[in-house]
N, C-alpha and C positions, 0 to 999 in steps of 0.2 A: 149223396147220391145225385141230387139236383144239380150241383157244380159239375160233376162228371158228366152228366147228360148235356148240360150247355156247352161244356168244353168241346164234346164229341160233335154237337151240332155246329159249333163254331168252325172246327176242321172241315166238316161236311160242307159248309157254306162257301169256305176259302177254296175248296176243291171245285165245287160247282163253278164258282166265279173264274177259277183259273181255266176250266174246261171251255167255258163260255167265250172268255177273251180269246184263247188260242183258237176256237173254231171261227170266230168272227173274223180274226185276222187271216185265217186260211181263206175264208170266203172271199174276203176283199183282194187277196193276191190273185185268186181264181178269176174275181171279175175283171181284174186288169187285163188278163189274156183275152177275154171275151171282147173287152171294150176295144182293144187293138185290133183283134181279129175282123169285128164287124164295123170298124171305124166309127163308133158311136159319137165321137167328137164332131162329126158331120152328117151323121146319118139318124140320130134320134130325132123323132117327130115331136111337134107340139103335143100331139095327142098322149105322149108318153107322160107328160107332166100334168095332166088333168086329174080331176077326181081328189083321191087320196094323195096324190104326189104333188098337188098345187100347195104351195107357190115355189116348189123346188125347181132349180133349173139345171141344165147339162153342166154348167160350171160348179154348182154345188156338189153334184154327184161326183163329177171328176176330182174335185178337192178331196173328198174322202176315200175314193177308190185308189188315187194315187198319192196325193201328198201325204195324207193322214196314214195310210197303210204303210207308205216307205218310212215315215217317221218312225212308226211302231217297229218296223223291220229293223231299222238301226238300233233302237233301243233293245231289241230281242238279241241282235247280234253282239251286244257287249256283255252278254252272259244272262240276260234276263229270261231268254228262252229256256236255259237249263233250269232256272227257278220255277218257271211254269210247268216244265215238263215233270218235274219231281211231283207234281200234284195232280196230273193227268190220271 
């Protein structure tokens, strides 16, 4: 019985991770539109990078929102989106 419980837990954890990955990517793609619409490349203020956001820079944020999100999109477009969607 314990083995079945662990196997069920394993499947549950895999599904949760797939959902989190899917949602994180969706959020990053949404942030691309906001970045462009509000021209954050030139309008983000220094104050935005204070406190808990220090020492992050606009370049750091842009790299994740665009380069990393686009790389993930490329991976998803090769069939991995289907793999994730099966677990959603």
